[in-house]
C-alpha positions as CSV (number, residue, x, y, z in Angstrom):
1,M,61.2,98.5,172.7
2,E,61.6,102.1,171.6
3,N,64.9,102.7,169.8
4,I,66.4,105.6,171.8
5,L,69.4,106.2,169.7
6,E,67.2,107.1,166.8
7,S,65.9,110.0,168.9
8,I,69.3,111.4,169.8
9,K,69.8,114.2,167.4
10,S,72.0,116.5,169.7
11,P,73.4,116.4,173.3
12,E,70.4,118.2,174.6
13,D,68.3,115.0,174.0
14,I,70.4,113.1,176.5
15,K,69.4,115.6,179.1
16,T,65.7,114.3,178.8
17,L,66.6,110.7,179.5
18,N,66.2,108.9,182.9
19,V,68.9,106.5,184.0
20,G,67.1,103.6,182.6
21,Q,66.8,105.2,179.2
22,M,70.6,106.0,179.4
23,K,71.4,102.4,180.0
24,Q,69.4,101.3,177.1
25,L,71.2,104.0,175.0
26,A,74.5,102.6,175.9
27,V,73.4,99.2,174.6
28,E,72.2,100.6,171.3
29,I,75.3,102.7,170.9
30,R,77.6,99.5,171.4
31,E,75.4,97.7,168.8
32,F,75.7,100.7,166.4
33,L,79.5,100.9,166.9
34,I,80.1,97.1,166.2
35,N,77.8,97.1,163.3
36,N,79.5,100.1,161.5
37,I,83.2,99.5,162.5
38,S,82.7,96.0,161.3
39,K,82.4,97.4,157.9
40,T,84.7,100.4,157.8
41,G,87.4,99.5,160.2
42,G,88.4,101.9,162.9
43,H,89.0,102.2,166.6
44,L,86.6,99.9,168.4
45,A,87.7,98.7,171.8
46,S,88.6,102.1,173.1
47,N,85.1,103.4,172.2
48,L,83.3,100.6,173.5
49,G,84.9,101.2,176.9
50,V,83.8,104.9,177.3
51,V,80.1,104.6,176.2
52,E,78.6,105.3,179.7
53,L,81.3,108.0,180.4
54,T,80.4,109.9,177.4
55,I,76.7,109.7,177.9
56,A,77.2,110.9,181.4
57,L,79.4,113.7,180.3
58,H,76.7,115.1,177.9
59,K,74.0,114.4,180.6
60,V,75.9,116.6,183.1
61,F,77.6,119.2,180.8
62,S,76.5,121.1,177.8
63,T,78.7,121.2,174.8
64,P,79.6,123.4,172.7
65,K,79.5,125.8,175.6
66,D,81.3,123.4,177.9
67,K,84.5,122.1,176.4
68,I,85.5,118.5,176.3
69,V,89.0,117.8,175.2
70,W,89.6,114.1,174.3
71,D,93.2,112.9,174.6
72,V,94.5,111.2,171.6
73,G,90.9,111.4,170.5
74,H,90.4,107.7,169.0
75,Q,87.7,107.3,171.7
76,S,85.5,110.0,170.4
77,Y,83.1,108.1,168.2
78,V,80.4,107.9,170.9
79,H,80.8,111.6,171.3
80,K,80.3,112.1,167.6
81,I,77.2,109.9,167.5
82,I,75.7,112.0,170.4
83,T,76.6,115.3,168.6
84,G,74.6,114.6,165.5
85,R,77.1,112.8,163.3
86,K,75.6,109.4,163.5
87,E,74.7,109.4,159.9
88,G,78.3,110.1,158.8
89,F,79.7,106.7,160.1
90,P,79.5,104.9,156.9
91,S,82.2,107.3,155.5
92,L,84.3,106.9,158.7
93,R,88.1,107.6,158.0
94,Q,87.3,107.6,154.2
95,I,88.4,110.4,152.1
96,G,85.8,113.3,152.5
97,G,84.1,111.5,155.3
98,L,84.0,111.5,159.0
99,S,87.3,111.8,160.7
100,G,88.4,109.2,163.3
101,F,89.5,112.0,165.6
102,P,87.9,115.2,166.9
103,K,88.0,117.9,164.3
104,T,87.0,121.5,165.1
105,S,86.1,121.8,161.4
106,E,83.6,119.1,161.6
107,S,81.7,120.1,164.5
108,E,81.3,122.9,167.1
109,H,81.1,120.3,169.6
110,D,84.8,119.4,169.0
111,S,86.8,122.0,171.0
112,F,90.2,120.9,170.1
113,N,91.9,118.8,167.5
114,T,93.9,115.8,168.9
115,G,95.6,112.6,167.4
116,H,98.8,112.3,169.5
117,S,98.7,111.4,173.3
118,S,99.2,113.4,176.5
119,T,98.0,116.9,175.1
120,S,94.6,117.2,176.5
121,I,95.4,118.5,179.9
122,S,97.6,121.2,178.6
123,A,95.1,122.3,175.9
124,A,92.2,122.2,178.5
125,L,94.2,124.3,181.2
126,G,94.7,126.9,178.3
127,M,91.0,127.0,177.6
128,A,90.2,127.4,181.2
129,K,92.8,130.2,181.7
130,A,91.4,132.0,178.7
131,R,87.9,131.5,180.1
132,D,89.0,133.2,183.3
133,I,90.6,136.0,181.6
134,K,87.4,136.8,179.7
135,K,85.5,136.2,182.7
136,E,83.3,133.6,181.1
137,D,81.5,130.8,182.8
138,Y,81.7,127.3,181.5
139,A,83.3,123.9,182.4
140,V,86.4,122.6,180.8
141,I,87.0,118.8,180.9
142,A,90.0,116.7,179.8
143,V,89.5,113.1,179.2
144,I,92.9,111.2,179.4
145,G,93.7,107.5,179.4
146,D,96.0,105.9,181.6
147,G,98.4,104.9,178.8
148,A,98.5,108.7,177.9
149,L,99.3,109.5,181.4
150,T,102.8,108.0,180.8
151,G,103.6,110.9,178.6
152,G,105.6,113.5,180.4
153,M,103.6,116.2,178.9
154,A,100.7,115.2,180.9
155,Y,102.7,115.5,184.2
156,E,103.9,118.9,183.1
157,A,100.2,120.0,182.6
158,L,99.1,118.3,185.8
159,N,101.8,120.2,187.8
160,D,100.9,123.6,186.5
161,A,97.1,123.0,186.7
162,G,97.3,121.7,190.3
163,R,99.2,124.9,191.5
164,S,96.6,127.1,190.0
165,S,93.3,127.8,191.3
166,T,91.6,127.3,187.9
167,N,88.4,125.4,187.7
168,L,89.4,122.3,185.6
169,I,88.0,118.8,185.5
170,V,90.6,116.1,184.4
171,I,89.0,112.6,183.9
172,L,91.5,109.8,184.1
173,N,90.1,106.9,182.0
174,D,91.8,103.8,183.3
175,N,91.2,100.9,181.4
176,E,93.6,98.7,182.9
177,M,93.1,98.7,186.7
178,S,90.3,96.6,188.2
179,I,88.2,98.2,190.8
180,A,89.0,96.5,194.1
181,R,86.0,96.4,196.3
182,N,87.9,96.9,199.5
183,V,89.7,99.9,198.2
184,G,87.3,101.2,195.6
185,S,84.3,101.3,198.2
186,M,86.3,103.3,200.7
187,A,87.7,105.7,198.1
188,R,84.1,106.3,196.7
189,Y,82.8,106.9,200.0
190,L,85.5,109.4,200.8
191,S,85.0,111.1,197.5
192,K,81.3,111.4,198.1
193,I,81.7,113.0,201.5
194,R,84.5,115.3,200.2
195,T,82.3,116.5,197.4
196,E,79.6,117.7,199.9
197,P,79.6,121.5,200.5
198,L,79.2,120.8,204.1
199,Y,82.5,119.0,204.3
200,F,84.3,121.9,203.1
201,K,82.6,124.4,205.4
202,T,82.9,122.1,208.6
203,K,86.8,121.5,207.6
204,E,87.3,125.2,207.5
205,D,85.3,126.0,210.7
206,I,87.3,123.4,212.7
207,N,90.6,124.8,211.6
208,E,89.5,128.4,212.3
209,I,88.3,127.2,215.9
210,L,91.6,125.6,216.5
211,Q,93.6,128.3,215.3
212,K,92.0,130.5,217.9
213,V,92.8,128.3,221.0
214,P,95.5,130.0,223.1
215,I,99.0,128.7,222.9
216,I,98.1,125.2,221.7
217,G,95.7,125.8,219.0
218,K,98.0,125.9,216.1
219,R,100.0,122.9,217.3
220,I,96.8,120.7,217.5
221,S,95.7,121.9,214.0
222,K,99.1,121.1,212.7
223,A,99.1,117.6,214.6
224,L,95.6,116.9,213.1
225,D,96.8,117.9,209.7
226,I,99.9,115.3,209.9
227,V,97.5,112.6,211.1
228,K,95.1,113.3,208.2
229,R,97.9,113.2,205.6
230,I,99.1,109.6,207.1
231,I,95.6,108.2,206.7
232,K,95.1,109.8,203.3
233,Y,98.4,108.0,202.2
234,M,97.2,104.7,203.5
235,L,93.6,104.9,202.3
236,V,93.3,107.3,199.2
237,P,94.8,105.9,196.1
238,G,94.8,109.3,194.5
239,K,97.2,110.9,196.9
240,I,99.8,111.7,194.3
241,F,97.1,113.8,192.6
242,E,96.2,115.6,195.9
243,E,99.9,116.5,196.3
244,L,99.8,117.9,193.0
245,G,96.9,120.2,193.8
246,F,94.0,118.3,192.6
247,K,90.9,117.2,194.6
248,Y,90.8,113.4,193.8
249,L,87.5,111.6,193.2
250,G,87.6,107.9,192.6
251,P,88.1,105.2,191.6
252,I,84.7,105.3,190.0
253,D,82.9,102.6,188.1
254,G,83.0,103.9,184.6
255,H,80.1,101.8,183.4
256,N,77.8,102.8,186.5
257,L,75.7,105.6,185.0
258,D,74.2,106.5,188.4
259,E,77.7,106.8,190.0
260,L,79.1,108.8,187.1
261,T,76.4,111.3,186.7
262,Y,76.4,111.9,190.5
263,V,80.2,112.3,190.6
264,L,80.3,114.5,187.6
265,S,77.7,116.8,188.8
266,R,79.5,117.2,192.2
267,A,82.8,117.8,190.4
268,K,81.1,120.5,188.4
269,R,80.4,122.5,191.7
270,I,84.0,122.1,193.1
271,K,86.1,125.0,192.9
272,G,89.8,124.5,191.5
273,P,91.2,121.5,189.6
274,V,89.6,118.3,190.1
275,L,90.7,114.7,188.9
276,I,88.0,112.0,188.5
277,H,89.5,108.5,188.3
278,V,87.2,106.3,186.1
279,C,87.7,102.7,185.6
280,T,86.4,101.2,182.3
281,Q,86.9,98.0,180.5
282,K,88.3,98.3,177.0
283,G,86.1,96.5,174.3
284,K,83.3,96.2,176.7
285,G,80.1,94.6,175.2
286,Y,81.8,92.8,172.4
287,I,83.4,89.6,173.7
288,F,86.2,89.4,171.0
289,A,87.2,93.0,171.7
290,E,87.1,92.3,175.5
291,E,89.3,89.4,175.1
292,H,91.6,91.0,172.5
293,P,91.7,94.7,173.1
294,L,94.9,95.3,171.3
295,I,93.7,93.6,168.1
296,F,90.3,95.6,168.2
297,H,92.1,98.9,169.2
298,G,92.6,99.9,165.6
299,V,91.0,97.2,163.6
300,D,90.2,96.6,159.8
301,S,86.6,95.3,158.8
302,F,85.6,92.1,160.6
303,E,83.0,89.5,160.9
304,I,80.7,90.4,163.8
305,E,79.8,86.8,164.6
306,T,83.2,85.4,164.8
307,G,85.5,88.4,165.3
308,E,87.5,87.4,162.3
309,I,89.3,90.2,160.4
310,K,88.1,90.1,156.9
311,I,91.3,91.5,155.4
312,K,94.1,89.0,155.7
313,N,97.0,91.0,156.3
314,K,100.3,90.2,154.3
315,T,103.8,90.2,155.7
316,T,104.5,93.8,156.5
317,F,107.7,96.0,156.6
318,S,107.2,96.2,160.4
319,E,107.2,92.4,160.7
320,V,110.3,92.0,158.5
321,F,112.1,94.7,160.6
322,G,111.3,92.9,163.7
323,L,112.3,89.5,162.7
324,Q,115.5,90.6,161.1
325,L,116.5,92.6,164.3
326,V,116.1,89.2,166.2
327,E,118.5,87.6,163.8
328,I,121.1,90.3,164.1
329,A,120.8,90.4,168.0
330,R,121.5,86.6,168.1
331,D,125.0,87.5,166.9
332,N,125.5,90.9,168.6
333,N,124.8,91.0,172.3
334,K,125.1,94.9,172.2
335,V,121.8,95.3,170.4
336,A,119.0,96.6,172.5
337,A,115.5,97.5,171.4
338,V,113.4,100.6,172.6
339,T,109.7,101.3,172.0
340,A,107.3,103.9,173.3
341,A,104.3,101.6,174.0
342,M,104.2,100.3,170.5
343,P,105.7,96.7,170.6
344,N,103.1,95.2,168.6
345,G,102.8,98.1,166.0
346,T,106.5,98.1,165.4
347,G,107.0,94.4,165.2
348,L,109.1,94.2,168.3
349,V,107.2,91.4,170.0
350,P,109.5,88.6,169.0
351,F,112.4,90.5,170.2
352,S,110.8,91.2,173.4
353,R,110.1,87.5,174.1
354,I,113.6,86.2,173.0
355,F,115.6,89.0,174.5
356,P,113.6,90.4,177.4
357,D,116.7,91.8,179.2
358,R,117.5,93.8,176.2
359,F,113.9,95.2,175.5
360,F,112.7,98.3,176.9
361,D,109.0,99.6,176.5
362,V,109.1,103.0,178.2
363,G,105.4,103.9,177.7
364,I,104.1,106.7,175.7
365,A,107.2,108.8,176.1
366,E,109.0,109.4,172.9
367,Q,111.2,112.3,174.3
368,H,112.3,109.7,177.1
369,A,112.9,106.9,174.6
370,V,115.3,108.7,172.6
371,T,117.5,110.2,175.4
372,F,117.3,106.8,177.2
373,A,118.6,105.3,174.0
374,A,121.4,107.9,173.9
375,G,122.2,106.9,177.4
376,L,122.4,103.2,176.2
377,A,124.6,104.2,173.2
378,A,126.7,106.3,175.4
379,N,127.6,103.3,177.6
380,G,128.4,100.9,174.6
381,L,125.2,99.3,173.5
382,V,123.5,99.6,170.1
383,P,120.0,100.8,170.8
384,V,117.4,100.5,168.0
385,V,114.4,102.9,168.7
386,A,111.4,101.6,166.7
387,V,108.8,104.3,166.5
388,Y,106.2,105.7,164.1
389,S,107.4,108.6,161.9
390,S,104.6,110.9,163.2
391,F,105.6,110.1,166.8
392,L,109.3,110.3,166.4
393,Q,108.8,114.1,165.5
394,R,107.7,114.7,169.2
395,A,111.3,113.8,170.1
396,Y,112.8,116.4,167.8
397,D,115.1,118.1,170.4
398,Q,116.2,114.8,172.0
399,I,117.4,113.5,168.5
400,L,119.4,116.5,168.0
401,H,120.7,117.6,171.3
402,D,121.2,114.2,172.8
403,V,121.9,111.9,170.0
404,A,123.0,113.8,166.8
405,L,125.3,116.4,168.5
406,Q,127.1,113.7,170.4
407,N,127.4,111.4,167.3
408,L,125.9,108.5,169.2
409,H,125.2,105.2,167.5
410,V,121.6,105.2,167.9
411,V,119.5,103.4,165.1
412,F,116.0,105.0,164.5
413,A,113.7,102.5,162.9
414,V,111.1,104.8,161.5
415,D,108.0,103.0,160.9
416,R,105.0,104.3,159.1
417,A,107.1,106.7,157.1
418,G,105.1,108.4,154.3
419,I,101.3,108.2,153.9
420,V,99.6,106.4,156.6
421,G,95.9,106.9,155.5
422,E,93.0,106.6,157.4
423,D,94.1,108.2,160.7
424,G,94.6,111.5,158.8
425,E,96.6,114.7,159.4
426,T,98.1,113.8,162.8
427,H,99.6,110.4,161.8
428,Q,100.9,111.0,158.3
429,G,104.6,110.3,158.4
430,I,105.4,112.8,155.7
431,Y,107.8,115.1,157.6
432,D,110.6,112.9,158.8
433,I,113.0,113.6,156.0
434,S,112.6,117.3,156.4
435,Y,113.1,117.4,160.3
436,L,116.0,114.9,160.2
437,R,118.2,115.7,157.2
438,H,119.4,119.2,158.6
439,M,120.8,117.5,161.8
440,P,124.6,117.0,161.9
441,N,126.0,113.5,161.9
442,I,122.8,111.7,160.8
443,C,122.4,109.4,158.2
444,I,119.0,108.5,156.6
445,M,118.2,105.6,154.5
446,A,115.1,104.4,152.7
447,P,114.4,100.7,151.6
448,C,112.4,100.2,148.5
449,D,111.7,96.4,149.4
450,Y,112.0,93.9,152.2
451,N,115.4,92.7,151.2
452,E,116.8,96.1,151.2
453,L,115.3,96.8,154.7
454,R,117.0,93.6,155.9
455,M,120.6,94.7,154.4
456,M,120.1,98.3,155.6
457,L,119.2,97.3,159.1
458,D,122.4,95.0,159.4
459,Y,124.6,97.9,157.9
460,A,123.1,100.4,160.4
461,I,123.9,98.2,163.4
462,N,127.1,96.3,162.5
463,K,128.9,98.8,160.2
464,H,127.7,102.3,160.8
465,R,128.9,104.4,163.3
466,G,126.9,107.4,164.6
467,P,123.2,108.1,164.4
468,V,121.2,106.5,161.5
469,A,117.4,106.4,160.7
470,I,115.8,103.8,158.3
471,R,112.4,105.0,157.1
472,Y,110.0,102.4,155.7
473,P,106.3,102.6,155.0
474,R,103.2,101.1,156.6
475,G,101.8,97.8,155.6
476,A,102.9,95.4,152.9
477,G,105.7,95.6,150.4
478,E,107.7,93.6,147.9
479,E,110.4,90.9,148.8
480,N,112.6,91.9,145.9
481,L,111.5,94.8,144.0
482,V,115.0,95.5,142.6
483,A,118.2,93.3,142.6
484,S,119.8,95.0,145.5
485,K,123.7,95.1,146.0
486,P,125.3,95.2,149.5
487,V,124.7,98.6,151.1
488,T,127.6,101.0,151.0
489,F,127.6,104.3,152.8
490,G,126.1,107.1,150.7
491,K,125.9,105.1,147.6
492,G,122.9,104.7,145.4
493,Q,122.0,102.0,142.7
494,L,121.3,102.5,138.9
495,V,118.1,100.4,138.3
496,R,117.5,101.2,134.7
497,E,119.5,103.2,132.0
498,G,118.2,105.7,129.5
499,T,118.9,109.0,127.9
500,D,115.9,111.2,128.2
501,L,115.2,111.5,131.8
502,T,116.9,111.0,135.3
503,L,114.2,109.6,137.7
504,V,115.2,109.4,141.2
505,A,112.6,107.6,143.5
506,L,113.3,107.3,147.2
507,G,112.3,104.1,149.1
508,N,108.5,103.4,149.1
509,M,108.2,105.3,145.7
510,M,110.4,102.9,143.8
511,K,107.5,100.6,142.9
512,T,105.5,103.5,141.4
513,A,108.7,104.8,139.6
514,L,109.1,101.3,137.9
515,E,105.4,101.7,136.6
516,V,106.0,105.2,135.3
517,T,109.2,104.0,133.7
518,R,107.3,101.4,131.9
519,N,104.8,103.8,130.7
520,L,107.2,106.3,129.4
521,E,109.1,103.8,127.7
522,E,105.9,102.8,125.8
523,I,106.2,106.1,124.1
524,G,109.8,106.1,123.5
525,I,111.0,108.1,126.5
526,T,114.0,106.1,128.1
527,V,114.8,106.6,131.8
528,D,117.9,106.6,134.0
529,L,116.1,105.1,137.0
530,I,118.0,105.6,140.3
531,N,117.4,104.0,143.7
532,P,119.2,106.6,146.0
533,R,119.0,104.3,149.1
534,F,120.4,107.3,151.1
535,A,118.4,110.4,151.7
536,K,121.5,111.5,153.4
537,P,124.3,111.6,152.3
538,L,123.4,111.9,148.6
539,D,125.1,109.9,145.9
540,V,126.0,113.0,144.3
541,K,128.2,111.5,141.8
542,M,125.7,109.1,140.5
543,I,122.9,111.7,140.3
544,T,125.1,114.4,138.7
545,H,126.5,111.9,135.9
546,S,123.0,111.1,135.0
547,V,121.6,114.6,134.9
548,V,124.5,115.8,132.8
549,K,123.4,113.1,130.3
550,T,119.7,113.6,130.3
551,G,119.3,117.3,131.1
552,C,116.1,116.5,133.0
553,L,115.6,115.4,136.7
554,V,112.5,114.2,138.3
555,T,112.5,113.2,142.1
556,L,109.8,111.2,143.9
557,E,109.4,111.0,147.6
558,D,106.8,110.1,150.2
559,N,107.4,113.2,152.2
560,V,106.5,116.8,151.9
561,I,108.4,118.6,149.3
562,P,109.6,121.5,151.5
563,G,112.9,120.6,153.2
564,G,112.5,117.0,151.7
565,F,114.6,114.7,149.6
566,G,113.9,116.8,146.3
567,S,114.9,119.9,148.1
568,E,118.2,118.4,149.3
569,I,119.1,117.6,145.6
570,N,118.1,121.1,144.4
571,E,120.2,122.8,147.1
572,C,123.2,120.4,146.1
573,F,122.9,121.3,142.3
574,N,122.5,125.1,143.2
575,N,125.8,125.0,145.2
576,M,127.7,123.1,142.6
577,G,126.4,125.3,139.6
578,I,124.7,122.5,137.8
579,K,122.0,123.7,135.4
580,A,119.2,121.1,134.8
581,S,115.4,121.1,134.4
582,I,114.2,119.7,137.8
583,R,110.7,118.8,139.0
584,N,110.1,117.4,142.5
585,F,107.1,115.3,143.3
586,G,105.9,114.9,146.8
587,F,103.3,116.0,149.2
588,P,102.5,119.8,149.3
589,D,102.9,122.2,152.2
590,T,99.3,121.4,153.5
591,A,97.6,119.1,156.2
592,V,96.9,115.8,154.3
593,P,93.6,114.4,155.3
594,H,92.2,111.0,156.1
595,G,91.6,108.5,153.3
596,S,93.2,105.3,152.0
597,R,96.7,105.5,150.6
598,N,95.7,104.9,147.2
599,E,93.0,107.5,147.4
600,L,95.6,110.1,148.7
601,Y,98.3,109.2,146.2
602,L,95.7,109.9,143.5
603,K,94.5,113.1,145.2
604,Y,98.0,114.5,145.1
605,G,99.0,113.1,141.7
606,L,101.4,110.5,143.0
607,D,99.8,107.5,141.3
608,S,101.6,106.2,138.4
609,S,99.1,107.3,135.8
610,S,99.1,111.0,137.0
611,L,102.9,111.0,137.4
612,T,103.3,109.8,133.9
613,N,101.2,112.6,132.3
614,S,102.8,115.1,134.7
615,I,106.4,113.9,133.7
616,I,105.5,113.9,130.0
617,D,104.4,117.5,130.4
618,F,107.5,118.4,132.3
619,I,109.8,116.9,129.5
620,N,107.9,118.7,126.7
621,R,108.3,122.1,128.6
622,S,111.9,121.5,129.3
623,K,113.0,120.7,125.6
624,I,113.8,123.5,123.3
625,K,111.6,123.4,120.3
626,G,113.1,121.9,117.3
627,E,115.7,119.8,119.2
628,R,113.4,116.8,120.3
629,R,110.0,115.8,119.4
630,I,106.9,116.5,121.5
631,Y,105.7,113.6,123.5
632,L,101.9,113.0,123.8
633,G,100.8,111.8,127.1
634,K,98.2,109.0,127.3
635,K,95.9,108.0,130.2
636,K,96.4,104.6,131.8
637,T,93.4,102.8,132.8
């Protein structure tokens, strides 16, 4: 049988295929995805679910003229294959390789960069409005999942789009609801009738005739309208979208190419906003992904025949956090846990099973999660909001306005703080110190190992009062990297003593700092190594005492340098009039791309070897000639 996928070089090639060939292409794309993602890792289940939908979109519409905005964007792999990027999949999510999300810099067929959820309808509406102002002619389509539709921003956009007359197509990709034959068949039948131009003309003609009937015409028209509304409420599942101003079509079988192309073609001709409800199966075509869609949502490399993940995951910071929270909650019945649709990723599954009445999954709604937690705290509970760093930034105003200003006792478990890696710019958790530390009343801690995380969580819940954030990295760490003492508010820990350099390494950077310290000691540079524990408030006394002794200060953090931990020390020293040679190491003021964490640390000079040589150079330039010897750096292999 002819390999159709090999002949697809651009979306234009899809338009030459008949339905049978498109079905064969769907099979080949699924095989391609499974084979490639089994090697590189990536988002598998979501992409397997949208194969037919993506093919149908490119059959009916013409990118890059027509614009498709993929909400979140992790389901855009099929789109990338069709738009000429198939050969790049061996480099998927690797540094310098193909991104796992839409990127306008990668292809003209990607109309908008996405990575966080619930943004697509807003962006698509903006594009459509710009098109109208410029008097251009093309379609704009937003593809949004049922999960992303739980985000409040999506409803704000639906409300705005629905009250406009702008031509806009929103595709709701529902991979949770099954297609019930009795409801679905009726809905598809109604949708088919309502997409016919004759339907709209007949409806308008009847209304016009009734309006002209003397005395009773308007009453009959109004009465019929009321009857029609009642019938719609009973029969049409998309009534809520109709009330928002959309023409609702669906539910549609998202794996039926005949039906998909038919409805998309009709929607293309409808004036005004249209919402197409498409039902798909996550992981379709690969039995292990169908049975375990959460595991295969974002997956490491795996064995195709067995579905077994090749990389055996070690204990992670998330798991340690989740288990410790359970232990604390056993003794403290005021503890509640809040997540924004990430119970698995944040380690809250054990808590949800043991304390279901105190567990709250609010959906993809970080803003609501934070203010909801503020309400819990205002009424005497101790809510712990477990959320990824890059997602917490979506609730900036709620943290400030509803938690910090009221000095409420809300604990933020800031997971995936620092470099996340393969998901790229939109997911790097390197901004949380900068956007949290200037808020009043908030305390920020960063553990260097599992033991310290447990102690900090216990302190934050049982001893601290007011808002507190604990930031910790993705993945595995060490059980006891340093011999930690009990947590005391605003107090750091002196890990190693020396006279030549003060090295302050926050949280996740302590392991690298220990390696750097050993490297420096090999060439005679002794180090005061400080584990600050708190990013706010600073242990000013400990750091100042050390710097007065050494005259040289280096800070290490897994955050951007602007507004970060090092900047806080600089501001403090400047205000106190302390003179010292200072060098801050962190991530620069730039978008950090996708790649493995080790690759990115190396790229930005934050690996132990690069830091060792940079610090040696810094010390040499900081010393007055003749006072101390010049140290020669050496490369570590």
